[in-house]
C-alpha positions in Angstrom: -35.4 15.6 12.6 -36.1 17.3 9.3 -38.0 15.0 6.8 -35.6 15.9 4.0 -32.7 14.6 6.1 -34.5 11.5 7.2 -35.5 10.7 3.6 -31.9 11.3 2.4 -30.5 9.1 5.2 -32.9 6.3 4.2 -32.1 6.6 0.5 -28.3 6.5 1.2 -28.7 3.5 3.5 -30.8 1.6 0.9 -28.3 2.4 -1.8 -25.1 1.8 0.2 -25.7 -1.0 2.7 -24.7 -4.3 1.2 -25.2 -7.8 2.5 -22.6 -10.6 1.9 -19.1 -11.4 3.1 -16.7 -8.5 3.3 -13.1 -8.2 4.6 -12.9 -4.9 6.5 -9.7 -2.7 6.6 -9.1 -4.1 10.1 -9.0 -7.7 8.6 -12.3 -8.7 10.3 -14.9 -10.4 8.1 -18.3 -8.8 8.2 -21.7 -9.7 6.7 -22.7 -6.1 6.1 -20.8 -3.3 4.4 -21.5 0.4 3.8 -20.2 1.2 0.3 -20.1 5.0 0.2 -19.1 5.2 -3.4 -22.6 3.9 -4.4 -24.3 7.2 -3.3 -21.5 9.3 -5.0 -21.9 7.5 -8.3 -25.6 7.9 -8.4 -26.3 11.3 -10.0 -29.6 12.0 -8.3 -28.4 11.0 -4.9 -25.1 12.9 -5.3 -27.1 16.0 -6.3 -29.4 15.7 -3.2 -26.3 15.6 -0.9 -24.6 18.5 -2.6 -27.8 20.7 -2.4 -27.7 20.3 1.3 -23.9 21.0 1.4 -24.3 24.4 -0.3 -25.4 26.3 2.9 -22.6 24.7 4.8 -19.9 26.3 2.7 -18.4 29.3 4.5 -18.9 32.6 2.8 -15.1 33.3 2.7 -14.3 30.2 0.7 -11.9 30.8 -2.2 -11.5 27.2 -3.2 -13.2 23.8 -2.5 -10.6 21.1 -1.8 -12.0 17.7 -2.7 -10.1 15.0 -0.8 -8.9 12.0 -2.8 -11.0 9.9 -3.6 -14.4 10.3 -2.1 -14.4 14.1 -1.8 -13.6 14.7 -5.5 -17.1 14.0 -7.0 -18.7 16.0 -4.2 -16.4 19.0 -4.6 -16.8 18.8 -8.4 -20.6 19.0 -8.3 -20.5 21.6 -5.4 -18.2 23.7 -7.6 -20.6 23.5 -10.4 -23.6 24.7 -8.4 -21.8 27.4 -6.3 -19.3 28.7 -8.9 -16.4 28.3 -6.4 -13.3 26.8 -8.1 -12.1 23.4 -6.8 -8.8 21.7 -6.3 -8.3 18.0 -5.9 -6.2 17.2 -2.9 -4.1 14.0 -3.0 -3.1 11.9 -0.1 0.5 12.7 -1.0 2.1 14.8 -3.7 2.9 13.1 -7.0 6.4 12.0 -7.4 6.5 13.0 -11.1 5.2 15.7 -13.4 4.0 18.7 -11.4 4.7 17.0 -8.1 1.6 18.7 -6.6 -0.4 17.8 -3.6 -3.4 19.8 -4.8 -4.2 19.8 -8.5 -5.9 22.9 -9.9 -5.6 26.4 -8.7 -2.8 27.6 -6.4 -3.9 27.3 -2.8 -1.3 29.7 -1.3 -3.0 32.5 0.7 -6.5 31.1 -0.3 -9.3 30.1 2.1 -9.7 26.4 1.2 -12.8 24.6 2.5 -12.1 20.8 2.4 -14.8 18.6 1.0 -15.0 14.9 2.2 -17.6 12.2 1.8 -17.4 10.4 5.1 -15.4 11.3 8.2 -14.8 8.6 10.8 -11.6 9.5 12.5 -10.7 12.7 10.7 -7.2 11.4 9.8 -7.5 12.2 6.1 -8.8 15.7 6.9 -6.0 16.2 9.4 -3.3 15.2 6.9 -4.7 17.4 4.1 -5.1 20.4 6.5 -1.5 20.1 7.7 -0.1 19.6 4.1 -2.1 22.6 2.7 -1.2 24.8 5.6 2.5 24.0 4.8 1.8 25.5 1.4 0.3 28.7 3.0 -3.3 27.8 2.5 -5.9 28.9 5.1 -7.9 25.8 6.1 -10.5 26.1 8.9 -13.5 24.1 7.7 -14.4 20.8 6.2 -17.8 20.1 4.7 -18.8 16.4 4.6 -21.7 14.3 3.5 -21.6 12.0 6.5 -19.8 12.6 9.9 -19.6 9.1 11.4 -17.2 10.1 14.1 -18.3 9.3 17.6 -15.8 11.6 19.3 -16.0 14.6 17.0 -13.1 13.3 14.9 -10.4 13.3 17.5 -7.7 13.6 14.9 -8.8 17.2 14.3 -8.4 18.2 17.9 -6.2 21.2 18.2 -6.1 22.0 14.5 -8.9 24.6 14.6 -10.9 22.9 11.9 -14.7 22.8 12.2 -16.8 20.0 10.7 -20.0 20.9 8.9 -21.9 17.9 7.9 -25.1 17.0 6.0 -25.7 13.8 8.0 -24.3 12.6 11.3 -24.0 9.2 12.9 -26.8 10.1 15.2 -29.1 11.0 12.3 -28.3 7.8 10.5 -28.7 5.7 13.6 -32.1 7.3 14.5 -33.3 6.9 11.0 -32.5 3.2 10.8 -34.2 2.2 14.1 
């Protein structure tokens, strides 16, 4: 494994792995928790992740679609360094005001590359892909910081969406051994 990826994985783990008592989404109590927002709120660590995302962005990308909430800071910084405009993709369209699902540029007939922080099941990417395609966007790729899926994000099966990740579960696991 590349030293740069190993060092990044170690830095993210040091920053994000918390010890204590935590209630997980499943309702189970755990003594360890991975707080992904800690790497996204650290400017130096966020920049390191984004620098490694740049070559993963497909050449035909018209818009970067930052998924609510974790994909927004990544997409914003990625937009800054690539010059590709970004849109912020909500989990569901607002019920008031513009009533938009994606805030920013119009996504119709545009190649939108989704940007996500962590993919575990792929459910949020699936939902955003379907919703954006209903608005005539072309969605074929997602770029993520960490792909923690063990089954290739089964929720994306059959959607024709490729995952391009900076770090994977295997890289993280091998770094932490």
